[in-house]
C-alpha positions as CSV (number, residue, x, y, z in Angstrom):
1,X,-13.9,14.4,-5.8
2,X,-14.1,10.9,-4.2
3,X,-16.9,8.5,-4.0
4,X,-17.8,7.3,-0.4
5,X,-18.3,3.7,0.5
6,X,-20.3,3.8,3.7
7,X,-20.0,6.7,6.2
8,X,-16.3,6.6,6.9
9,X,-14.5,4.9,3.9
10,X,-13.0,6.9,1.1
11,X,-13.3,5.0,-2.2
12,X,-9.7,5.9,-3.3
13,X,-8.3,4.6,0.0
14,X,-9.4,1.1,-1.0
15,X,-7.5,1.2,-4.3
16,X,-4.0,-0.4,-4.6
17,X,-1.0,1.9,-4.7
18,X,2.7,1.4,-5.3
19,X,3.1,0.6,-1.6
20,X,0.6,-2.3,-2.0
21,X,2.6,-3.5,-5.0
22,X,5.8,-3.4,-3.0
23,X,4.2,-5.4,-0.2
24,X,2.9,-8.0,-2.5
25,X,6.1,-8.3,-4.5
26,X,8.4,-8.4,-1.5
27,X,6.3,-11.2,0.1
28,X,7.3,-13.4,-2.8
29,X,10.5,-15.5,-2.3
30,X,13.8,-14.0,-3.7
31,X,12.3,-10.6,-4.6
32,X,14.3,-7.5,-4.4
33,X,13.2,-3.9,-5.0
34,X,15.2,-1.2,-6.8
35,X,15.2,1.5,-9.4
36,X,14.7,0.8,-13.1
37,X,17.4,0.1,-15.5
38,X,20.1,2.8,-15.9
39,X,18.9,4.4,-12.6
40,X,15.5,5.4,-14.1
41,X,13.5,7.0,-11.3
42,X,10.8,4.4,-11.0
43,X,10.4,1.4,-8.8
44,X,11.0,-2.1,-10.1
45,X,10.8,-5.6,-8.6
46,X,13.2,-8.4,-9.5
47,X,13.5,-12.1,-8.9
48,X,16.9,-13.7,-9.6
49,X,17.9,-10.5,-11.3
50,X,15.0,-10.6,-13.7
51,X,12.5,-7.7,-13.6
52,X,8.9,-8.9,-13.2
53,X,7.1,-5.7,-12.3
54,X,7.9,-2.0,-12.7
55,X,6.4,1.4,-12.3
56,X,5.6,2.7,-15.8
57,X,5.3,6.3,-16.9
58,X,4.0,7.3,-20.3
59,X,6.3,9.0,-22.8
60,X,5.1,11.9,-24.9
61,X,4.7,9.5,-27.8
62,X,2.6,7.1,-25.7
63,X,0.4,10.1,-24.7
64,X,0.0,11.1,-28.3
65,X,-1.1,7.6,-29.3
66,X,-4.1,7.8,-26.9
67,X,-5.5,10.5,-29.2
68,X,-8.9,11.5,-27.8
69,X,-9.2,8.4,-25.6
70,X,-8.9,8.7,-21.9
71,X,-5.2,8.5,-20.7
72,X,-4.9,6.1,-17.8
73,X,-4.0,7.9,-14.6
74,X,-0.9,7.4,-12.5
75,X,0.4,5.3,-11.0
76,X,0.7,2.7,-13.7
77,X,2.3,-0.7,-13.1
78,X,3.8,-2.9,-15.8
79,X,3.8,-6.7,-15.1
80,X,5.5,-9.4,-17.1
81,X,3.5,-12.3,-18.5
82,X,4.6,-15.8,-19.3
83,X,4.4,-15.1,-23.0
84,X,2.3,-13.3,-25.6
85,X,-0.4,-15.9,-25.5
86,X,-0.7,-15.4,-21.7
87,X,-0.8,-11.6,-22.3
88,X,-3.6,-11.9,-24.8
89,X,-5.6,-14.3,-22.6
90,X,-5.5,-11.8,-19.7
91,X,-6.5,-8.9,-22.0
92,X,-9.4,-11.0,-23.3
93,X,-10.8,-11.3,-19.8
94,X,-11.6,-7.5,-20.0
95,X,-10.5,-6.8,-16.4
96,X,-11.0,-3.1,-15.5
97,X,-7.7,-1.3,-15.3
98,X,-5.7,-3.9,-17.2
99,X,-4.5,-2.9,-20.7
100,X,-1.7,-2.6,-23.1
101,X,-0.3,0.1,-25.4
102,X,1.3,0.0,-28.9
103,X,4.8,0.3,-27.3
104,X,4.3,-3.2,-25.7
105,X,3.1,-4.8,-28.9
106,X,5.1,-8.1,-29.3
107,X,6.4,-7.8,-25.7
108,X,5.1,-10.1,-22.9
109,X,3.9,-7.5,-20.5
110,X,0.7,-5.8,-19.4
111,X,-0.1,-2.4,-17.8
112,X,-2.2,-1.9,-14.7
113,X,-3.9,1.3,-13.8
114,X,-3.7,1.0,-10.0
115,X,-6.6,3.3,-9.3
116,X,-8.9,1.1,-11.3
117,X,-7.9,-2.5,-10.3
118,X,-9.0,-4.2,-7.2
119,X,-6.6,-5.7,-4.6
120,X,-7.3,-9.3,-5.5
121,X,-6.7,-8.8,-9.2
122,X,-3.5,-6.9,-8.4
123,X,-2.2,-9.7,-6.2
124,X,-2.9,-12.2,-8.9
125,X,-1.2,-10.1,-11.6
126,X,1.9,-9.5,-9.4
127,X,2.2,-13.2,-8.5
128,X,1.7,-14.3,-12.1
129,X,4.4,-11.9,-13.2
130,X,6.8,-13.3,-10.5
131,X,5.9,-16.9,-11.7
132,X,6.8,-15.9,-15.2
133,X,10.3,-14.7,-14.3
134,X,11.3,-16.8,-11.2
135,X,13.7,-19.8,-11.6
136,X,11.8,-23.1,-11.8
137,X,13.1,-24.4,-8.4
138,X,11.9,-21.2,-6.6
139,X,8.5,-21.5,-8.4
140,X,8.2,-25.1,-7.3
141,X,9.1,-24.2,-3.7
142,X,6.7,-21.3,-3.6
143,X,3.8,-23.3,-5.1
144,X,4.4,-26.2,-2.7
145,X,4.4,-23.9,0.3
146,X,1.0,-22.4,-0.7
147,X,-0.5,-25.9,-0.7
148,X,0.5,-26.6,2.9
């Protein structure tokens, strides 16, 4: 069942998907797309060989930890953060669709439920993840080109 926005627009059609993530990530300098480590069958995005965003599936243990709580729906995107303080600051904002799980405790990354986050927030999270992993010279070049 989908909620309709206006006469012709399907609500789900306005939600970001992995194709949107790919477009956002590949628009950033030096980004490559590939499969996860050890050939895992999920998409990942890299800058200078460092992964900054990846499709994330839940293990059976992850699912059990949700207990009676709602399990976020696929697709799920994981994004790197600049550090644990940055991760906590983003979580404290209480953005819909942005969360963490016990498996990521102590690790600088967040999860994004793509069906619940808007395009502007997604773009910001992907770019922030890229900024966290990109080499300083590439970051400086990118930020200066945005100011032009």
